[in-house]
N, C-alpha and C positions, 0 to 999 in steps of 0.2 A: 854253746847249750841253750842257745832258742831253738835250736832244729830238734833238742831231745827237748824241750818242755810241747812241741807242734808233734813231733812222734807221739808222747805220752797221752796226748787228746785223743791221737788218732786212732793208736793202737793198744793201748793201757800201758802201763809200767813194766810189768811183766815180761812181754812177750818183748820188749825196749832192752830190758837188761839182759834178759838171754841173748842177744842179736849180739849187746856190747861185749859181752863176757864171751861168747864164740868168735867173736872178731878175733878178738886179744891171746889167742891158743893157737899152738903152732897146729896146722894141716898134718894128718895124719897120712904117711907115703909121699908128706913132700918136705924139699930141706929148707926153707920160707915160712919162719914164722906170719903168725896172725897180723893185718895189716897195722892194729892199734899197737901193738905189742912192743913197740919202742918207747910208747907214752903212758905204760902200765899204772903210773901215780894217778894221771890224770883222769885213767879210768875208772882206777878205784873208786875217785872221788865223784865221777857222775855216777858209779853204780851207787854209791851211798844216798847221792842227791834225790836218783829217781826211785829209791828202796824207801826211805827216810820220809822223803819230801823237803821240799824248801825249807830254808828258815823266815818263820815269819816275823821274825827283828828284820830281815834284810826287806821289808817293805815300807815302815814309817821311816827307820834310822836315814835316809836322803830327803825326807820331809822336813825331818826334825833339823838334819845338819842346815839345809839351806832357809829355812827360817833363822836359825841361831845367826850363819853368816849376814843375813838382808837386818837381823838386827844391829848388830855388832857394824855394819857399815852407813845404816842410816844415820847414825850420832855424828861422823867426819862430815857426811855429805850434808846434813844439815847445818852445821857449822857452817860448810863455805859459803851456801845458799841461801844463807840468813839474811847478812848483809845486803846482796845484791837484792831480796825482794824488798825488804828495810828503805833502798835507796827511790826505788822502782813506784812502792805505795807513797812514799814518806815523802817527796823533794825537799832537797833546803835549800 
């Protein structure tokens, strides 16, 4: 899909969608189907993504997930490191 994004920036959405659709249809006068005909559901998803745009939520969901994971991991890490810091700072 990164190639789709690059081609969209260079050529635009509609020409790329037409090219994808053309590659999935069988060629006239030929017994072989289009190159992408075996992956027709993936092509439909790619076409919908091109024509309707990427989901805006997908940009901030990874940032939120990483923030929550770092907050959840900071507690156990602090519990493990705190005794070591106390021994180094205040030797008994």
